[in-house]
N, CA, C, O and the ligand as a Tripos MOL2 file, in Angstrom:
@<TRIPOS>MOLECULE
protein
  293   291    74     0     0
PROTEIN
NO_CHARGES

@<TRIPOS>ATOM
      1 N          -6.7650  -10.2300   10.0990 N.3       1 MET1
      2 CA         -7.3400   -8.8830   10.2400 C.3       1 MET1
      3 C          -8.0790   -8.7730   11.5710 C.2       1 MET1
      4 O          -8.9070   -9.6280   11.8840 O.2       1 MET1
      5 N          -7.7950   -7.7380   12.3590 N.am      2 PRO2
      6 CA         -8.5360   -7.5700   13.6100 C.3       2 PRO2
      7 C          -9.9810   -7.1610   13.3440 C.2       2 PRO2
      8 O         -10.2630   -6.4150   12.4060 O.2       2 PRO2
      9 N         -10.8760   -7.6490   14.1620 N.am      3 SER3
     10 CA        -12.2700   -7.2200   14.0170 C.3       3 SER3
     11 C         -12.8380   -6.9100   15.3970 C.2       3 SER3
     12 O         -12.4230   -7.4910   16.4000 O.2       3 SER3
     13 N         -13.7770   -6.0030   15.4300 N.am      4 ARG4
     14 CA        -14.4250   -5.6520   16.6960 C.3       4 ARG4
     15 C         -15.8010   -5.0880   16.3900 C.2       4 ARG4
     16 O         -16.0840   -4.6290   15.2830 O.2       4 ARG4
     17 N         -16.6470   -5.1390   17.4120 N.am      5 VAL5
     18 CA        -17.9970   -4.6110   17.2470 C.3       5 VAL5
     19 C         -18.0070   -3.1520   17.6900 C.2       5 VAL5
     20 O         -17.6740   -2.8340   18.8310 O.2       5 VAL5
     21 N         -18.3860   -2.2860   16.7830 N.am      6 LEU6
     22 CA        -18.4810   -0.8630   17.0840 C.3       6 LEU6
     23 C         -19.9210   -0.4980   17.3970 C.2       6 LEU6
     24 O         -20.8580   -0.9840   16.7640 O.2       6 LEU6
     25 N         -20.0750    0.3720   18.3920 N.am      7 GLU7
     26 CA        -21.3770    0.9910   18.6210 C.3       7 GLU7
     27 C         -21.3340    2.3380   17.9160 C.2       7 GLU7
     28 O         -20.6580    3.2660   18.3600 O.2       7 GLU7
     29 N         -22.0520    2.4270   16.8300 N.am      8 VAL8
     30 CA        -22.0720    3.6560   16.0440 C.3       8 VAL8
     31 C         -23.2080    4.5250   16.5740 C.2       8 VAL8
     32 O         -24.3820    4.1730   16.4660 O.2       8 VAL8
     33 N         -22.8380    5.6610   17.1460 N.am      9 ARG9
     34 CA        -23.8200    6.5020   17.8270 C.3       9 ARG9
     35 C         -24.0440    7.8080   17.0910 C.2       9 ARG9
     36 O         -23.1400    8.3610   16.4650 O.2       9 ARG9
     37 N         -25.2570    8.2770   17.1820 N.am     10 CYS10
     38 CA        -25.6510    9.5560   16.6010 C.3      10 CYS10
     39 C         -24.9610   10.6950   17.3530 C.2      10 CYS10
     40 O         -24.9480   10.7200   18.5830 O.2      10 CYS10
     41 N         -24.3980   11.6190   16.6120 N.am     11 LYS11
     42 CA        -23.7240   12.7370   17.2640 C.3      11 LYS11
     43 C         -24.7160   13.7390   17.8440 C.2      11 LYS11
     44 O         -24.3700   14.5380   18.7150 O.2      11 LYS11
     45 N         -25.9200   13.6870   17.3650 N.am     12 ASN12
     46 CA        -26.9370   14.6230   17.8540 C.3      12 ASN12
     47 C         -27.5240   14.1840   19.1950 C.2      12 ASN12
     48 O         -27.6130   14.9860   20.1250 O.2      12 ASN12
     49 N         -27.9250   12.9140   19.2980 N.am     13 CYS13
     50 CA        -28.6250   12.4750   20.5120 C.3      13 CYS13
     51 C         -27.8490   11.4400   21.3250 C.2      13 CYS13
     52 O         -28.2000   11.1740   22.4740 O.2      13 CYS13
     53 N         -26.8100   10.8570   20.7520 N.am     14 GLY14
     54 CA        -25.9910    9.9010   21.4940 C.3      14 GLY14
     55 C         -26.5020    8.4750   21.4920 C.2      14 GLY14
     56 O         -25.8670    7.5950   22.0740 O.2      14 GLY14
     57 N         -27.6310    8.2270   20.8540 N.am     15 GLU15
     58 CA        -28.1760    6.8690   20.8270 C.3      15 GLU15
     59 C         -27.4150    6.0030   19.8180 C.2      15 GLU15
     60 O         -26.8240    6.5040   18.8610 O.2      15 GLU15
     61 N         -27.4470    4.6930   20.0620 N.am     16 ILE16
     62 CA        -26.8200    3.7500   19.1300 C.3      16 ILE16
     63 C         -27.6920    3.6260   17.8830 C.2      16 ILE16
     64 O         -28.8800    3.3180   17.9740 O.2      16 ILE16
     65 N         -27.0980    3.8650   16.7360 N.am     17 VAL17
     66 CA        -27.8170    3.6980   15.4720 C.3      17 VAL17
     67 C         -27.5190    2.3140   14.8770 C.2      17 VAL17
     68 O         -28.4180    1.6240   14.3970 O.2      17 VAL17
     69 N         -26.2420    1.9280   14.9190 N.am     18 PHE18
     70 CA        -25.8550    0.6010   14.4380 C.3      18 PHE18
     71 C         -24.9140   -0.0370   15.4340 C.2      18 PHE18
     72 O         -24.1380    0.6360   16.1130 O.2      18 PHE18
     73 N         -25.0040   -1.3550   15.5040 N.am     19 LYS19
     74 CA        -23.8750   -2.1270   16.0060 C.3      19 LYS19
     75 C         -23.2830   -2.7700   14.7700 C.2      19 LYS19
     76 O         -23.9800   -3.4090   13.9810 O.2      19 LYS19
     77 N         -21.9920   -2.5900   14.6220 N.am     20 TYR20
     78 CA        -21.3630   -2.9110   13.3450 C.3      20 TYR20
     79 C         -20.0720   -3.6760   13.5680 C.2      20 TYR20
     80 O         -19.2570   -3.3170   14.4180 O.2      20 TYR20
     81 N         -19.8970   -4.7370   12.7890 N.am     21 LEU21
     82 CA        -18.6660   -5.5120   12.8650 C.3      21 LEU21
     83 C         -17.6200   -4.8590   11.9670 C.2      21 LEU21
     84 O         -17.6860   -4.9320   10.7400 O.2      21 LEU21
     85 N         -16.6680   -4.2270   12.6130 N.am     22 LYS22
     86 CA        -15.6090   -3.5300   11.8820 C.3      22 LYS22
     87 C         -14.4490   -4.4880   11.7020 C.2      22 LYS22
     88 O         -13.9630   -5.0810   12.6650 O.2      22 LYS22
     89 N         -14.0140   -4.6320   10.4740 N.am     23 ILE23
     90 CA        -12.8770   -5.4950   10.1710 C.3      23 ILE23
     91 C         -11.7410   -4.6190    9.6550 C.2      23 ILE23
     92 O         -11.9140   -3.8190    8.7350 O.2      23 ILE23
     93 N         -10.5900   -4.7890   10.2660 N.am     24 GLY24
     94 CA         -9.4280   -4.0030    9.8620 C.3      24 GLY24
     95 C          -9.3590   -2.6840   10.6100 C.2      24 GLY24
     96 O         -10.2260   -2.3470   11.4160 O.2      24 GLY24
     97 N          -8.3040   -1.9580   10.3140 N.am     25 LYS25
     98 CA         -8.0510   -0.7000   11.0050 C.3      25 LYS25
     99 C          -8.5910    0.4670   10.1940 C.2      25 LYS25
    100 O          -9.0930    0.3090    9.0810 O.2      25 LYS25
    101 N          -8.4680    1.6360   10.7900 N.am     26 GLY26
    102 CA         -8.8130    2.8470   10.0490 C.3      26 GLY26
    103 C         -10.2150    3.3250   10.3480 C.2      26 GLY26
    104 O         -10.9720    2.7080   11.0990 O.2      26 GLY26
    105 N         -10.5250    4.4290    9.7410 N.am     27 ARG27
    106 CA        -11.8170    5.0690    9.9860 C.3      27 ARG27
    107 C         -12.9360    4.3150    9.3020 C.2      27 ARG27
    108 O         -12.7340    3.5550    8.3550 O.2      27 ARG27
    109 N         -14.1080    4.5580    9.8170 N.am     28 LEU28
    110 CA        -15.3070    3.9500    9.2470 C.3      28 LEU28
    111 C         -15.9350    4.9530    8.2900 C.2      28 LEU28
    112 O         -16.4490    5.9950    8.6960 O.2      28 LEU28
    113 N         -15.8790    4.6010    6.9890 N.am     29 TRP29
    114 CA        -16.4490    5.4990    5.9820 C.3      29 TRP29
    115 C         -17.8100    5.0230    5.5120 C.2      29 TRP29
    116 O         -18.7000    5.8090    5.1870 O.2      29 TRP29
    117 N         -17.9350    3.7060    5.4890 N.am     30 HIS30
    118 CA        -19.2350    3.1480    5.1270 C.3      30 HIS30
    119 C         -19.4560    1.8520    5.8860 C.2      30 HIS30
    120 O         -18.5170    1.1900    6.3290 O.2      30 HIS30
    121 N         -20.7340    1.5130    6.0190 N.am     31 CYS31
    122 CA        -21.1020    0.2950    6.7420 C.3      31 CYS31
    123 C         -21.6280   -0.7120    5.7290 C.2      31 CYS31
    124 O         -22.6610   -0.4870    5.0990 O.2      31 CYS31
    125 N         -20.9210   -1.8140    5.5780 N.am     32 TRP32
    126 CA        -21.4370   -2.9040    4.7530 C.3      32 TRP32
    127 C         -22.6750   -3.4730    5.4360 C.2      32 TRP32
    128 O         -22.6600   -3.7580    6.6340 O.2      32 TRP32
    129 N         -23.7290   -3.6340    4.6750 N.am     33 LYS33
    130 CA        -24.9880   -4.0730    5.2980 C.3      33 LYS33
    131 C         -24.8790   -5.4460    5.9360 C.2      33 LYS33
    132 O         -25.5050   -5.7090    6.9630 O.2      33 LYS33
    133 N         -24.0870   -6.3220    5.3340 N.am     34 GLY34
    134 CA        -23.9240   -7.6720    5.8680 C.3      34 GLY34
    135 C         -23.2200   -7.7080    7.2150 C.2      34 GLY34
    136 O         -23.2500   -8.7260    7.9070 O.2      34 GLY34
    137 N         -22.5780   -6.5890    7.5930 N.am     35 ARG35
    138 CA        -21.8560   -6.5550    8.8700 C.3      35 ARG35
    139 C         -22.5930   -5.7560    9.9330 C.2      35 ARG35
    140 O         -22.0850   -5.5790   11.0400 O.2      35 ARG35
    141 N         -23.7740   -5.2760    9.6100 N.am     36 ILE36
    142 CA        -24.5690   -4.5620   10.6100 C.3      36 ILE36
    143 C         -25.2750   -5.5970   11.4750 C.2      36 ILE36
    144 O         -26.0730   -6.3980   10.9880 O.2      36 ILE36
    145 N         -24.9700   -5.5640   12.7480 N.am     37 ILE37
    146 CA        -25.4940   -6.5710   13.6780 C.3      37 ILE37
    147 C         -26.8400   -6.1110   14.2390 C.2      37 ILE37
    148 O         -27.7660   -6.9060   14.4010 O.2      37 ILE37
    149 N         -26.9280   -4.8180   14.5310 N.am     38 GLU38
    150 CA        -28.1840   -4.2290   15.0100 C.3      38 GLU38
    151 C         -28.4100   -2.9590   14.2340 C.2      38 GLU38
    152 O         -27.4840   -2.1730   14.0350 O.2      38 GLU38
    153 N         -29.6240   -2.7520   13.7970 N.am     39 ASP39
    154 CA        -29.9410   -1.5710   12.9930 C.3      39 ASP39
    155 C         -31.1190   -0.8290   13.6310 C.2      39 ASP39
    156 O         -32.2410   -1.3340   13.6450 O.2      39 ASP39
    157 N         -30.8600    0.3520   14.1490 N.am     40 HIS40
    158 CA        -31.9120    1.1680   14.7680 C.3      40 HIS40
    159 C         -32.2230    2.3860   13.9070 C.2      40 HIS40
    160 O         -32.9120    3.3060   14.3490 O.2      40 HIS40
    161 N         -31.7190    2.3900   12.6880 N.am     41 SER41
    162 CA        -31.9040    3.5670   11.8370 C.3      41 SER41
    163 C         -33.3160    3.5970   11.2510 C.2      41 SER41
    164 O         -34.0310    2.5950   11.2320 O.2      41 SER41
    165 N         -33.6810    4.7680   10.7820 N.am     42 VAL42
    166 CA        -34.9270    4.9180   10.0250 C.3      42 VAL42
    167 C         -34.5540    5.4420    8.6400 C.2      42 VAL42
    168 O         -33.5180    6.0830    8.4610 O.2      42 VAL42
    169 N         -35.4140    5.1590    7.6680 N.am     43 ARG43
    170 CA        -35.1060    5.5200    6.2820 C.3      43 ARG43
    171 C         -36.1150    6.5140    5.7480 C.2      43 ARG43
    172 O         -37.3030    6.4910    6.0670 O.2      43 ARG43
    173 N         -35.5800    7.3800    4.9240 N.am     44 GLU44
    174 CA        -36.4360    8.2940    4.1700 C.3      44 GLU44
    175 C         -35.9070    8.2430    2.7500 C.2      44 GLU44
    176 O         -34.9670    8.9570    2.4010 O.2      44 GLU44
    177 N         -36.5240    7.3790    1.9180 N.am     45 GLY45
    178 CA        -35.9280    7.0920    0.6170 C.3      45 GLY45
    179 C         -34.6050    6.3940    0.8350 C.2      45 GLY45
    180 O         -34.5490    5.3730    1.5200 O.2      45 GLY45
    181 N         -33.5330    6.9300    0.2610 N.am     46 ASN46
    182 CA        -32.2170    6.3110    0.4780 C.3      46 ASN46
    183 C         -31.4100    7.0420    1.5630 C.2      46 ASN46
    184 O         -30.2330    6.7520    1.7740 O.2      46 ASN46
    185 N         -32.0480    7.9740    2.2330 N.am     47 ILE47
    186 CA        -31.3760    8.6770    3.3230 C.3      47 ILE47
    187 C         -31.5740    7.8890    4.6180 C.2      47 ILE47
    188 O         -32.6840    7.4870    4.9670 O.2      47 ILE47
    189 N         -30.4650    7.6870    5.3080 N.am     48 VAL48
    190 CA        -30.4820    6.9200    6.5550 C.3      48 VAL48
    191 C         -30.4090    7.9080    7.7100 C.2      48 VAL48
    192 O         -29.5390    8.7770    7.7570 O.2      48 VAL48
    193 N         -31.3440    7.7530    8.6390 N.am     49 LYS49
    194 CA        -31.4290    8.7020    9.7480 C.3      49 LYS49
    195 C         -31.4680    7.9900   11.0810 C.2      49 LYS49
    196 O         -31.8730    6.8320   11.1830 O.2      49 LYS49
    197 N         -31.0390    8.7090   12.0950 N.am     50 CYS50
    198 CA        -31.2820    8.3040   13.4700 C.3      50 CYS50
    199 C         -32.7660    8.5610   13.7580 C.2      50 CYS50
    200 O         -33.3560    9.4490   13.1430 O.2      50 CYS50
    201 N         -33.3810    7.8140   14.6710 N.am     51 PRO51
    202 CA        -34.7870    8.1230   15.0220 C.3      51 PRO51
    203 C         -35.0150    9.5650   15.4720 C.2      51 PRO51
    204 O         -36.1410   10.0570   15.3990 O.2      51 PRO51
    205 N         -33.9580   10.2580   15.9420 N.am     52 CYS52
    206 CA        -34.1110   11.6660   16.3610 C.3      52 CYS52
    207 C         -34.2390   12.6080   15.1670 C.2      52 CYS52
    208 O         -34.5800   13.7780   15.3370 O.2      52 CYS52
    209 N         -33.9680   12.1050   13.9570 N.am     53 GLY53
    210 CA        -34.0960   12.9460   12.7680 C.3      53 GLY53
    211 C         -32.7770   13.3480   12.1440 C.2      53 GLY53
    212 O         -32.7530   13.8950   11.0420 O.2      53 GLY53
    213 N         -31.6760   13.0850   12.8350 N.am     54 ASN54
    214 CA        -30.3610   13.4240   12.3080 C.3      54 ASN54
    215 C         -30.0130   12.5000   11.1380 C.2      54 ASN54
    216 O         -30.0150   11.2790   11.2960 O.2      54 ASN54
    217 N         -29.7150   13.0670    9.9720 N.am     55 ALA55
    218 CA        -29.3160   12.2630    8.8080 C.3      55 ALA55
    219 C         -27.8740   11.8190    8.9990 C.2      55 ALA55
    220 O         -26.9810   12.6490    9.1690 O.2      55 ALA55
    221 N         -27.6470   10.5150    8.9700 N.am     56 ILE56
    222 CA        -26.2900   10.0140    9.2220 C.3      56 ILE56
    223 C         -25.6470    9.3930    7.9920 C.2      56 ILE56
    224 O         -24.4430    9.1360    7.9970 O.2      56 ILE56
    225 N         -26.4100    9.1470    6.9480 N.am     57 GLY57
    226 CA        -25.7850    8.5520    5.7760 C.3      57 GLY57
    227 C         -26.7600    8.3130    4.6560 C.2      57 GLY57
    228 O         -27.9150    8.7390    4.6830 O.2      57 GLY57
    229 N         -26.2390    7.6030    3.6590 N.am     58 LYS58
    230 CA        -26.9940    7.3540    2.4490 C.3      58 LYS58
    231 C         -26.8610    5.8780    2.0980 C.2      58 LYS58
    232 O         -25.7670    5.3130    2.1120 O.2      58 LYS58
    233 N         -27.9930    5.2720    1.7850 N.am     59 ASP59
    234 CA        -28.0040    3.8680    1.3680 C.3      59 ASP59
    235 C         -27.5700    3.7880   -0.0860 C.2      59 ASP59
    236 O         -28.2450    4.3010   -0.9780 O.2      59 ASP59
    237 N         -26.4340    3.1370   -0.3110 N.am     60 GLU60
    238 CA        -25.9160    3.0330   -1.6750 C.3      60 GLU60
    239 C         -25.9310    1.5930   -2.1660 C.2      60 GLU60
    240 O         -25.1190    1.2150   -3.0100 O.2      60 GLU60
    241 N         -26.8450    0.7930   -1.6460 N.am     61 GLY61
    242 CA        -26.9810   -0.5760   -2.1340 C.3      61 GLY61
    243 C         -26.3570   -1.5680   -1.1820 C.2      61 GLY61
    244 O         -27.0160   -2.0580   -0.2650 O.2      61 GLY61
    245 N         -25.0650   -1.8700   -1.3980 N.am     62 LYS62
    246 CA        -24.4160   -2.8720   -0.5550 C.3      62 LYS62
    247 C         -23.9470   -2.3020    0.7640 C.2      62 LYS62
    248 O         -23.7020   -3.0420    1.7160 O.2      62 LYS62
    249 N         -23.8220   -0.9950    0.8220 N.am     63 TRP63
    250 CA        -23.3460   -0.3710    2.0560 C.3      63 TRP63
    251 C         -24.0930    0.9310    2.2990 C.2      63 TRP63
    252 O         -24.8050    1.4440    1.4360 O.2      63 TRP63
    253 N         -23.9010    1.4430    3.5080 N.am     64 ILE64
    254 CA        -24.4140    2.7600    3.8630 C.3      64 ILE64
    255 C         -23.2190    3.6890    3.9650 C.2      64 ILE64
    256 O         -22.3190    3.4770    4.7790 O.2      64 ILE64
    257 N         -23.2180    4.6930    3.1520 N.am     65 LYS65
    258 CA        -22.1270    5.6610    3.1940 C.3      65 LYS65
    259 C         -22.4200    6.6490    4.3110 C.2      65 LYS65
    260 O         -23.4370    7.3420    4.2880 O.2      65 LYS65
    261 N         -21.5250    6.7080    5.2870 N.am     66 LEU66
    262 CA        -21.7690    7.5700    6.4370 C.3      66 LEU66
    263 C         -21.4540    9.0200    6.0940 C.2      66 LEU66
    264 O         -20.5020    9.3270    5.3760 O.2      66 LEU66
    265 N         -22.2790    9.8820    6.6280 N.am     67 LYS67
    266 CA        -22.0590   11.3130    6.4760 C.3      67 LYS67
    267 C         -20.9850   11.7370    7.4910 C.2      67 LYS67
    268 O         -21.1060   11.4320    8.6770 O.2      67 LYS67
    269 N         -19.9500   12.4280    7.0390 N.am     68 PRO68
    270 CA        -18.8980   12.8040    7.9800 C.3      68 PRO68
    271 C         -19.4450   13.6150    9.1530 C.2      68 PRO68
    272 O         -20.3200   14.4650    8.9850 O.2      68 PRO68
    273 N         -18.9230   13.3400   10.3220 N.am     69 PHE69
    274 CA        -19.2340   14.0870   11.5580 C.3      69 PHE69
    275 C         -20.6840   13.9190   12.0340 C.2      69 PHE69
    276 O         -21.1420   14.6860   12.8820 O.2      69 PHE69
    277 N         -21.4040   12.9390   11.5080 N.am     70 SER70
    278 CA        -22.7810   12.7430   11.9600 C.3      70 SER70
    279 C         -22.8650   11.6900   13.0540 C.2      70 SER70
    280 O         -23.8630   11.6060   13.7700 O.2      70 SER70
    281 N         -21.8140   10.8880   13.1800 N.am     71 VAL71
    282 CA        -21.8090    9.8140   14.1750 C.3      71 VAL71
    283 C         -20.4690    9.7860   14.9060 C.2      71 VAL71
    284 O         -19.4920   10.3950   14.4690 O.2      71 VAL71
    285 N         -20.4450    9.0740   16.0150 N.am     72 TRP72
    286 CA        -19.1780    8.7380   16.6630 C.3      72 TRP72
    287 C         -19.2400    7.2850   17.0680 C.2      72 TRP72
    288 O         -20.3190    6.6950   17.1370 O.2      72 TRP72
    289 N         -18.0850    6.7080   17.3350 N.am     73 TYR73
    290 CA        -18.0370    5.2820   17.6460 C.3      73 TYR73
    291 C         -16.7920    4.9660   18.4360 C.2      73 TYR73
    292 O         -16.5670    3.8110   18.7970 O.2      73 TYR73
    293 ZN        -29.9950   10.8280   17.0490 Zn       74 ZN74
@<TRIPOS>BOND
     1     1     2 1
     2     2     3 1
     3     3     4 2
     4     3     5 am
     5     5     6 1
     6     6     7 1
     7     7     8 2
     8     7     9 am
     9     9    10 1
    10    10    11 1
    11    11    12 2
    12    11    13 am
    13    13    14 1
    14    14    15 1
    15    15    16 2
    16    15    17 am
    17    17    18 1
    18    18    19 1
    19    19    20 2
    20    19    21 am
    21    21    22 1
    22    22    23 1
    23    23    24 2
    24    23    25 am
    25    25    26 1
    26    26    27 1
    27    27    28 2
    28    27    29 am
    29    29    30 1
    30    30    31 1
    31    31    32 2
    32    31    33 am
    33    33    34 1
    34    34    35 1
    35    35    36 2
    36    35    37 am
    37    37    38 1
    38    38    39 1
    39    39    40 2
    40    39    41 am
    41    41    42 1
    42    42    43 1
    43    43    44 2
    44    43    45 am
    45    45    46 1
    46    46    47 1
    47    47    48 2
    48    47    49 am
    49    49    50 1
    50    50    51 1
    51    51    52 2
    52    51    53 am
    53    53    54 1
    54    54    55 1
    55    55    56 2
    56    55    57 am
    57    57    58 1
    58    58    59 1
    59    59    60 2
    60    59    61 am
    61    61    62 1
    62    62    63 1
    63    63    64 2
    64    63    65 am
    65    65    66 1
    66    66    67 1
    67    67    68 2
    68    67    69 am
    69    69    70 1
    70    70    71 1
    71    71    72 2
    72    71    73 am
    73    73    74 1
    74    74    75 1
    75    75    76 2
    76    75    77 am
    77    77    78 1
    78    78    79 1
    79    79    80 2
    80    79    81 am
    81    81    82 1
    82    82    83 1
    83    83    84 2
    84    83    85 am
    85    85    86 1
    86    86    87 1
    87    87    88 2
    88    87    89 am
    89    89    90 1
    90    90    91 1
    91    91    92 2
    92    91    93 am
    93    93    94 1
    94    94    95 1
    95    95    96 2
    96    95    97 am
    97    97    98 1
    98    98    99 1
    99    99   100 2
   100    99   101 am
   101   101   102 1
   102   102   103 1
   103   103   104 2
   104   103   105 am
   105   105   106 1
   106   106   107 1
   107   107   108 2
   108   107   109 am
   109   109   110 1
   110   110   111 1
   111   111   112 2
   112   111   113 am
   113   113   114 1
   114   114   115 1
   115   115   116 2
   116   115   117 am
   117   117   118 1
   118   118   119 1
   119   119   120 2
   120   119   121 am
   121   121   122 1
   122   122   123 1
   123   123   124 2
   124   123   125 am
   125   125   126 1
   126   126   127 1
   127   127   128 2
   128   127   129 am
   129   129   130 1
   130   130   131 1
   131   131   132 2
   132   131   133 am
   133   133   134 1
   134   134   135 1
   135   135   136 2
   136   135   137 am
   137   137   138 1
   138   138   139 1
   139   139   140 2
   140   139   141 am
   141   141   142 1
   142   142   143 1
   143   143   144 2
   144   143   145 am
   145   145   146 1
   146   146   147 1
   147   147   148 2
   148   147   149 am
   149   149   150 1
   150   150   151 1
   151   151   152 2
   152   151   153 am
   153   153   154 1
   154   154   155 1
   155   155   156 2
   156   155   157 am
   157   157   158 1
   158   158   159 1
   159   159   160 2
   160   159   161 am
   161   161   162 1
   162   162   163 1
   163   163   164 2
   164   163   165 am
   165   165   166 1
   166   166   167 1
   167   167   168 2
   168   167   169 am
   169   169   170 1
   170   170   171 1
   171   171   172 2
   172   171   173 am
   173   173   174 1
   174   174   175 1
   175   175   176 2
   176   175   177 am
   177   177   178 1
   178   178   179 1
   179   179   180 2
   180   179   181 am
   181   181   182 1
   182   182   183 1
   183   183   184 2
   184   183   185 am
   185   185   186 1
   186   186   187 1
   187   187   188 2
   188   187   189 am
   189   189   190 1
   190   190   191 1
   191   191   192 2
   192   191   193 am
   193   193   194 1
   194   194   195 1
   195   195   196 2
   196   195   197 am
   197   197   198 1
   198   198   199 1
   199   199   200 2
   200   199   201 am
   201   201   202 1
   202   202   203 1
   203   203   204 2
   204   203   205 am
   205   205   206 1
   206   206   207 1
   207   207   208 2
   208   207   209 am
   209   209   210 1
   210   210   211 1
   211   211   212 2
   212   211   213 am
   213   213   214 1
   214   214   215 1
   215   215   216 2
   216   215   217 am
   217   217   218 1
   218   218   219 1
   219   219   220 2
   220   219   221 am
   221   221   222 1
   222   222   223 1
   223   223   224 2
   224   223   225 am
   225   225   226 1
   226   226   227 1
   227   227   228 2
   228   227   229 am
   229   229   230 1
   230   230   231 1
   231   231   232 2
   232   231   233 am
   233   233   234 1
   234   234   235 1
   235   235   236 2
   236   235   237 am
   237   237   238 1
   238   238   239 1
   239   239   240 2
   240   239   241 am
   241   241   242 1
   242   242   243 1
   243   243   244 2
   244   243   245 am
   245   245   246 1
   246   246   247 1
   247   247   248 2
   248   247   249 am
   249   249   250 1
   250   250   251 1
   251   251   252 2
   252   251   253 am
   253   253   254 1
   254   254   255 1
   255   255   256 2
   256   255   257 am
   257   257   258 1
   258   258   259 1
   259   259   260 2
   260   259   261 am
   261   261   262 1
   262   262   263 1
   263   263   264 2
   264   263   265 am
   265   265   266 1
   266   266   267 1
   267   267   268 2
   268   267   269 am
   269   269   270 1
   270   270   271 1
   271   271   272 2
   272   271   273 am
   273   273   274 1
   274   274   275 1
   275   275   276 2
   276   275   277 am
   277   277   278 1
   278   278   279 1
   279   279   280 2
   280   279   281 am
   281   281   282 1
   282   282   283 1
   283   283   284 2
   284   283   285 am
   285   285   286 1
   286   286   287 1
   287   287   288 2
   288   287   289 am
   289   289   290 1
   290   290   291 1
   291   291   292 2
@<TRIPOS>SUBSTRUCTURE
     1 MET1         2 RESIDUE 1 A MET
     2 PRO2         6 RESIDUE 1 A PRO
     3 SER3        10 RESIDUE 1 A SER
     4 ARG4        14 RESIDUE 1 A ARG
     5 VAL5        18 RESIDUE 1 A VAL
     6 LEU6        22 RESIDUE 1 A LEU
     7 GLU7        26 RESIDUE 1 A GLU
     8 VAL8        30 RESIDUE 1 A VAL
     9 ARG9        34 RESIDUE 1 A ARG
    10 CYS10       38 RESIDUE 1 A CYS
    11 LYS11       42 RESIDUE 1 A LYS
    12 ASN12       46 RESIDUE 1 A ASN
    13 CYS13       50 RESIDUE 1 A CYS
    14 GLY14       54 RESIDUE 1 A GLY
    15 GLU15       58 RESIDUE 1 A GLU
    16 ILE16       62 RESIDUE 1 A ILE
    17 VAL17       66 RESIDUE 1 A VAL
    18 PHE18       70 RESIDUE 1 A PHE
    19 LYS19       74 RESIDUE 1 A LYS
    20 TYR20       78 RESIDUE 1 A TYR
    21 LEU21       82 RESIDUE 1 A LEU
    22 LYS22       86 RESIDUE 1 A LYS
    23 ILE23       90 RESIDUE 1 A ILE
    24 GLY24       94 RESIDUE 1 A GLY
    25 LYS25       98 RESIDUE 1 A LYS
    26 GLY26      102 RESIDUE 1 A GLY
    27 ARG27      106 RESIDUE 1 A ARG
    28 LEU28      110 RESIDUE 1 A LEU
    29 TRP29      114 RESIDUE 1 A TRP
    30 HIS30      118 RESIDUE 1 A HIS
    31 CYS31      122 RESIDUE 1 A CYS
    32 TRP32      126 RESIDUE 1 A TRP
    33 LYS33      130 RESIDUE 1 A LYS
    34 GLY34      134 RESIDUE 1 A GLY
    35 ARG35      138 RESIDUE 1 A ARG
    36 ILE36      142 RESIDUE 1 A ILE
    37 ILE37      146 RESIDUE 1 A ILE
    38 GLU38      150 RESIDUE 1 A GLU
    39 ASP39      154 RESIDUE 1 A ASP
    40 HIS40      158 RESIDUE 1 A HIS
    41 SER41      162 RESIDUE 1 A SER
    42 VAL42      166 RESIDUE 1 A VAL
    43 ARG43      170 RESIDUE 1 A ARG
    44 GLU44      174 RESIDUE 1 A GLU
    45 GLY45      178 RESIDUE 1 A GLY
    46 ASN46      182 RESIDUE 1 A ASN
    47 ILE47      186 RESIDUE 1 A ILE
    48 VAL48      190 RESIDUE 1 A VAL
    49 LYS49      194 RESIDUE 1 A LYS
    50 CYS50      198 RESIDUE 1 A CYS
    51 PRO51      202 RESIDUE 1 A PRO
    52 CYS52      206 RESIDUE 1 A CYS
    53 GLY53      210 RESIDUE 1 A GLY
    54 ASN54      214 RESIDUE 1 A ASN
    55 ALA55      218 RESIDUE 1 A ALA
    56 ILE56      222 RESIDUE 1 A ILE
    57 GLY57      226 RESIDUE 1 A GLY
    58 LYS58      230 RESIDUE 1 A LYS
    59 ASP59      234 RESIDUE 1 A ASP
    60 GLU60      238 RESIDUE 1 A GLU
    61 GLY61      242 RESIDUE 1 A GLY
    62 LYS62      246 RESIDUE 1 A LYS
    63 TRP63      250 RESIDUE 1 A TRP
    64 ILE64      254 RESIDUE 1 A ILE
    65 LYS65      258 RESIDUE 1 A LYS
    66 LEU66      262 RESIDUE 1 A LEU
    67 LYS67      266 RESIDUE 1 A LYS
    68 PRO68      270 RESIDUE 1 A PRO
    69 PHE69      274 RESIDUE 1 A PHE
    70 SER70      278 RESIDUE 1 A SER
    71 VAL71      282 RESIDUE 1 A VAL
    72 TRP72      286 RESIDUE 1 A TRP
    73 TYR73      290 RESIDUE 1 A TYR
    74 ZN74       293 GROUP 0 **** ****
């Protein structure tokens, strides 16, 4: 399986929210916590946000489910 490090950036401000080890092809729907290399996100309960305030996903335990169109990579 191919793997690469993605810079997951906030669509609002362009800053890196996660550096993430992506394994396999296809779109990124959720980020497994064990594969997050750098985490710059902030939390509000189980809501995951960029420091700028843009909500990018939801913490669902083992992974963070990304909100569609909130990030680019
Ligand atoms: Zn942002």
